[in-house]
C-alpha positions in Angstrom: 74.2 95.7 106.2 73.5 96.1 102.5 75.8 93.4 101.2 74.2 90.0 101.8 76.4 87.9 99.5 80.2 87.5 99.1 81.5 89.4 96.1 83.9 86.6 95.4 82.0 83.3 95.8 78.4 84.7 96.4 77.9 82.7 99.6 76.1 84.3 102.5 78.0 86.7 104.7 77.9 87.7 108.4 78.7 90.9 110.2 82.1 91.0 112.0 82.1 94.7 113.0 79.5 97.4 112.7 79.9 101.0 111.9 83.7 101.3 112.0 84.8 104.9 111.3 86.2 105.6 107.9 89.0 107.9 106.9 86.5 110.7 106.2 84.8 112.1 109.2 81.2 111.0 109.4 81.6 107.9 107.3 81.4 104.4 108.7 81.6 100.9 107.3 80.5 97.5 108.4 83.1 94.7 108.1 81.6 91.4 106.7 83.0 87.9 106.4 82.0 85.2 103.9 80.6 82.0 105.5 82.3 79.9 102.8 85.6 81.4 101.7 86.1 83.6 104.8 87.0 86.7 102.8 86.5 89.9 104.8 85.4 93.1 103.2 84.0 96.5 103.9 80.3 97.4 103.3 79.7 99.5 101.4 82.4 98.1 99.1 83.3 101.4 97.4 86.4 103.5 97.1 86.4 107.3 96.9 89.3 108.4 94.7 89.4 111.8 96.5 90.5 110.1 99.7 93.5 108.4 98.0 94.4 111.6 96.3 94.4 113.4 99.6 96.5 110.7 101.3 99.1 110.8 98.5 99.2 114.6 98.5 99.7 114.8 102.3 101.6 111.6 102.9 104.6 113.3 104.4 102.5 114.7 107.3 100.1 111.8 107.8 101.2 109.3 110.4 101.6 105.8 108.8 101.5 107.1 105.2 105.1 108.4 104.8 106.0 105.6 102.3 103.2 106.4 99.8 
């Protein structure tokens, strides 16, 4: 867990789920929750634009993404 504070209100966070698999094979994320505002977010809190480009490019053949 690298993120120790909420990115919204800066209150302490706690771990909800550890090492959930990401969209890219071999990547995993922790899911954290704020102790104050109860916002949940992935850690690391980053987005890889290549993933989204791949989803949009292949949306017709990916289950659950046909509306993108």
